[in-house]
C-alpha positions as CSV (number, residue, x, y, z in Angstrom):
1,M,-29.0,-54.4,44.7
2,A,-28.3,-56.7,41.6
3,C,-31.2,-59.0,42.7
4,G,-30.6,-61.6,40.1
5,H,-33.4,-64.0,39.7
6,G,-34.8,-62.7,43.0
7,R,-34.3,-65.3,45.7
8,V,-33.5,-62.9,48.3
9,T,-36.0,-60.4,47.3
10,R,-38.6,-63.0,47.9
11,E,-37.2,-64.1,51.2
12,L,-37.3,-60.4,52.4
13,A,-41.2,-59.8,50.8
14,R,-41.6,-62.7,53.0
15,R,-40.7,-61.1,56.0
16,G,-42.5,-58.5,55.9
17,A,-40.5,-56.0,53.6
18,H,-41.9,-53.5,50.9
19,V,-39.1,-54.6,48.2
20,L,-37.5,-52.9,44.8
21,G,-35.1,-55.5,43.0
22,V,-33.1,-53.9,40.9
23,D,-30.2,-55.6,38.3
24,I,-28.4,-54.9,35.4
25,S,-28.9,-58.0,33.4
26,P,-32.5,-58.3,31.2
27,A,-32.4,-62.0,31.3
28,L,-31.9,-62.8,35.3
29,L,-35.0,-59.9,36.0
30,A,-36.8,-62.0,33.3
31,N,-36.7,-65.1,35.7
32,A,-37.1,-62.8,38.7
33,K,-40.6,-61.3,37.6
34,A,-41.6,-64.8,36.3
35,A,-41.3,-66.4,39.4
36,E,-43.5,-62.8,40.6
37,V,-46.3,-64.2,38.5
38,R,-46.1,-67.8,39.5
39,S,-46.0,-66.5,43.4
40,P,-46.9,-62.5,44.0
41,L,-45.3,-61.1,46.9
42,G,-45.8,-57.7,45.7
43,I,-42.2,-57.1,44.5
44,T,-41.3,-54.7,41.9
45,Y,-38.1,-55.5,39.6
46,R,-36.4,-52.6,37.4
47,W,-33.5,-52.7,34.8
48,A,-30.7,-50.4,36.8
49,D,-27.3,-49.5,36.4
50,V,-26.4,-48.7,40.3
51,T,-23.2,-47.5,39.2
52,S,-24.9,-44.5,37.2
53,P,-25.7,-41.1,39.2
54,R,-29.5,-41.0,37.8
55,C,-30.0,-44.4,39.2
56,L,-33.4,-44.5,41.7
57,A,-33.4,-40.8,41.3
58,R,-35.5,-39.0,43.9
59,E,-35.9,-42.6,45.5
60,T,-34.9,-43.5,49.2
61,F,-34.9,-46.4,51.2
62,E,-34.2,-47.9,54.7
63,I,-32.2,-51.0,53.8
64,I,-30.3,-52.2,50.9
65,V,-29.4,-55.6,50.4
66,C,-26.6,-57.2,48.0
67,N,-26.1,-60.9,48.0
68,F,-22.9,-61.9,46.5
69,G,-23.0,-58.9,43.9
70,L,-20.7,-56.3,44.7
71,S,-17.8,-58.4,42.9
72,D,-20.0,-58.0,39.6
73,I,-19.9,-54.7,39.6
74,D,-16.7,-53.1,37.8
75,D,-17.0,-49.7,39.8
76,L,-17.2,-50.2,43.1
77,P,-17.0,-46.3,44.1
78,R,-20.0,-45.6,42.1
79,A,-21.9,-47.9,43.2
80,L,-21.4,-46.9,47.2
81,A,-22.2,-43.5,46.3
82,T,-25.9,-45.0,44.9
83,V,-26.1,-46.7,47.9
84,A,-25.0,-43.6,50.1
85,R,-27.5,-41.3,48.1
86,V,-30.8,-43.2,48.2
87,L,-30.3,-44.5,51.9
88,N,-32.0,-42.4,54.7
89,P,-30.0,-41.5,57.4
90,N,-29.0,-44.7,59.7
91,G,-30.1,-46.8,56.8
92,L,-28.6,-50.1,56.5
93,F,-26.5,-51.5,53.8
94,V,-25.9,-55.5,53.9
95,F,-24.0,-57.4,51.6
96,S,-22.4,-61.1,51.5
97,I,-19.2,-61.8,49.3
98,L,-17.0,-64.6,48.6
99,H,-14.2,-63.6,51.7
100,P,-11.3,-61.6,50.1
101,C,-9.2,-63.6,52.0
102,F,-10.4,-66.9,50.9
103,P,-7.8,-69.0,49.4
104,G,-10.0,-71.9,47.5
105,S,-10.5,-75.3,48.0
106,G,-10.2,-77.6,45.3
107,D,-11.2,-77.3,41.7
108,D,-14.9,-76.5,42.6
109,A,-14.0,-73.7,44.6
110,P,-11.4,-71.4,43.5
111,S,-9.7,-68.7,45.6
112,S,-10.9,-65.0,45.8
113,W,-7.9,-63.7,44.0
114,P,-6.0,-65.1,40.5
115,P,-3.7,-68.0,42.0
116,D,-0.8,-66.7,39.9
117,K,-0.7,-63.4,40.5
118,G,-1.3,-63.3,44.6
119,Y,-3.6,-61.6,46.8
120,F,-2.3,-58.1,45.9
121,H,-3.8,-58.3,42.3
122,Q,-7.0,-56.6,42.4
123,G,-9.0,-56.6,39.1
124,W,-12.0,-58.7,36.8
125,W,-10.2,-62.4,36.4
126,L,-11.6,-65.5,35.2
127,A,-11.4,-68.6,37.0
128,R,-10.1,-71.8,35.4
129,N,-13.0,-74.0,36.5
130,P,-15.8,-75.2,34.6
131,G,-18.2,-73.6,37.3
132,F,-19.7,-70.2,37.3
133,R,-16.8,-67.9,38.2
134,G,-15.1,-69.8,35.5
135,K,-17.8,-68.6,33.1
136,I,-18.2,-65.2,34.0
137,G,-15.3,-64.5,36.1
138,S,-15.5,-61.5,38.9
139,N,-13.7,-58.4,40.3
140,F,-11.4,-59.1,43.2
141,R,-10.6,-56.5,46.0
142,M,-9.0,-56.8,48.6
143,L,-10.5,-56.7,52.1
144,S,-8.9,-53.2,52.8
145,T,-10.2,-51.9,49.7
146,Y,-13.8,-52.6,50.7
147,L,-13.5,-51.3,54.2
148,N,-12.2,-48.0,52.9
149,A,-14.6,-47.5,50.1
150,L,-17.2,-48.2,52.8
151,T,-15.6,-45.7,54.9
152,G,-15.2,-43.2,52.1
153,H,-19.1,-43.1,51.7
154,G,-20.4,-42.4,55.2
155,L,-21.2,-46.2,55.4
156,Q,-20.2,-47.4,58.9
157,I,-19.8,-51.3,59.7
158,D,-22.4,-52.3,62.4
159,E,-21.6,-55.7,62.5
160,A,-19.5,-58.3,60.6
161,A,-19.7,-62.3,60.1
162,E,-17.6,-64.8,59.0
163,P,-19.5,-67.9,58.5
164,R,-18.0,-71.4,59.2
165,P,-18.3,-73.7,56.2
166,P,-20.8,-76.3,56.2
167,A,-19.0,-79.6,57.0
168,G,-17.9,-81.4,54.2
169,N,-18.0,-78.4,51.7
170,A,-14.2,-78.0,51.5
171,S,-12.3,-80.3,49.6
172,D,-9.0,-80.1,51.7
173,H,-7.9,-79.3,55.1
174,L,-6.9,-75.4,54.7
175,G,-10.5,-75.1,53.0
176,A,-12.0,-76.2,56.1
177,Q,-10.1,-74.3,58.8
178,V,-10.9,-70.7,56.9
179,P,-14.1,-68.3,56.2
180,W,-15.4,-68.7,52.6
181,Y,-17.6,-65.8,52.9
182,L,-17.9,-62.3,54.4
183,V,-21.4,-60.7,55.6
184,L,-20.9,-57.0,56.4
185,R,-24.0,-55.0,58.0
186,T,-23.3,-51.2,57.8
187,R,-25.2,-47.9,58.3
188,K,-25.1,-44.4,56.7
189,V,-23.8,-42.3,59.2
190,G,-25.6,-38.7,60.6
191,A,-29.4,-38.5,60.4
192,G,-30.9,-35.8,59.0
193,P,-33.3,-32.8,60.4
194,G,-36.3,-34.5,62.0
195,M,-35.2,-38.2,61.6
196,D,-35.2,-40.7,64.5
197,A,-31.0,-41.2,64.9
198,A,-32.4,-44.8,66.2
199,L,-30.8,-47.7,64.8
200,P,-33.4,-49.8,62.8
201,T,-33.6,-52.7,65.0
202,G,-35.6,-55.2,62.6
203,M,-36.8,-55.8,59.2
204,A,-40.1,-54.2,60.0
205,T,-42.5,-53.2,62.3
206,E,-45.7,-54.8,62.8
207,K,-47.4,-52.3,61.2
208,Q,-45.1,-52.5,58.2
209,R,-45.5,-56.2,58.1
210,E,-49.4,-56.3,58.2
211,A,-49.2,-53.3,55.4
212,A,-46.7,-56.0,53.5
213,R,-49.3,-58.7,54.1
214,R,-52.2,-56.6,52.4
215,N,-49.5,-55.9,49.9
216,I,-49.1,-59.7,48.8
217,K,-52.8,-60.4,49.2
218,K,-53.7,-57.3,46.8
219,A,-50.6,-58.6,44.2
220,Q,-52.1,-62.5,44.5
221,A,-55.8,-61.2,44.2
222,A,-54.5,-59.1,41.1
223,A,-52.7,-62.3,39.2
224,K,-55.8,-64.4,39.7
225,E,-57.9,-61.9,38.0
226,K,-55.4,-61.6,35.0
227,R,-55.1,-65.4,34.7
228,T,-59.1,-65.6,35.1
229,M,-59.7,-62.5,32.4
230,A,-57.1,-64.5,30.2
231,D,-59.4,-67.7,30.3
232,L,-62.7,-66.1,28.7
233,P,-63.1,-66.1,25.5
234,R,-61.8,-63.1,23.2
235,S,-65.2,-61.8,22.8
236,T,-65.8,-61.6,26.1
237,R,-63.0,-59.7,27.1
238,T,-63.3,-57.2,24.2
239,A,-66.7,-56.9,25.4
240,L,-65.9,-56.0,28.9
241,G,-62.9,-53.8,28.3
242,K,-65.2,-51.6,25.9
243,Q,-67.7,-51.4,29.2
244,G,-64.8,-50.5,31.4
245,A,-64.2,-47.6,29.1
246,K,-67.7,-46.6,28.9
247,V,-67.9,-46.2,33.0
248,A,-64.7,-44.5,32.9
249,R,-65.8,-42.0,30.3
250,Q,-68.9,-41.4,32.8
251,K,-67.2,-41.0,35.8
252,R,-65.1,-38.2,33.8
253,S,-68.1,-36.4,32.4
254,S,-69.9,-36.3,35.8
C-alpha cells in the first residue's frame, strides 16, 4: 500500500512473496514498473485510491505492508477500512511511519508536528526545510490517533519497534536520544469459518517461496522474449504475428 517506486515491493518479492503494489501516483508507479521491466520479479503494479470503498474489490491478502506512506494519505480511517476489508482473518498489516513523538533534529530532519503549533495540532502541514517534507508536506497525527484508529478497525497490535537512530544521523543531542521511527505489526482479529486461526510466523512457506521463484523465472523469461522480439525486423515480427493468429484460429476450429 502506497508502494511508491517499489523499493519495498521488490524486497518482498525477493523474499518469496507474491506482490501487488498499489499507489495513487502515476509517476511513482511508472518508476516502479520500469524497475520491474529492467529486473523482473513477477510484481504487479496498479493505480489505486486506498480510501475508496471500491478499492481492491473481491481481492484478499495475507499481508499488507505500508512503508512511510500513511502520513501521505489524507483519510486514515478509510484507508484502514480498506486494509481491514481485504485482509484475511489473522492477516498482518505492517507499517512504518515517522514517530509521532519525534521532536526533530536540525534543519534536515523536521519534527513530526508543526513546531509553531505543537504536538496536539493534527492535520496536514508543510515543513520549512528544503527536503522531502518541505516540498510535499505530510499529515501529522498523534500516537493515540493511530492506536485508536487501528483498534477501531479490528487491527490488534502484535509487535512494535522504535529503532535507535543510526550513529551520526542526529544533528543535536536530543535527536540522538529519541526514536525517529515507529514500526507496528498488527493483525486482523478473529478468524472466519474454516480458516486457520494461527498467526502466520513468516513471510512465506517454502512451498510459497518456490512458487514465487518460478514466477520470477517466468517473468524474466517473458521479458527476455519480449526484448528478443523487439530486436527482430518489423517484417519478421508481422509474419510471426500472423502465424500465431492462424494457429489460434485452427485451435478454435478444432
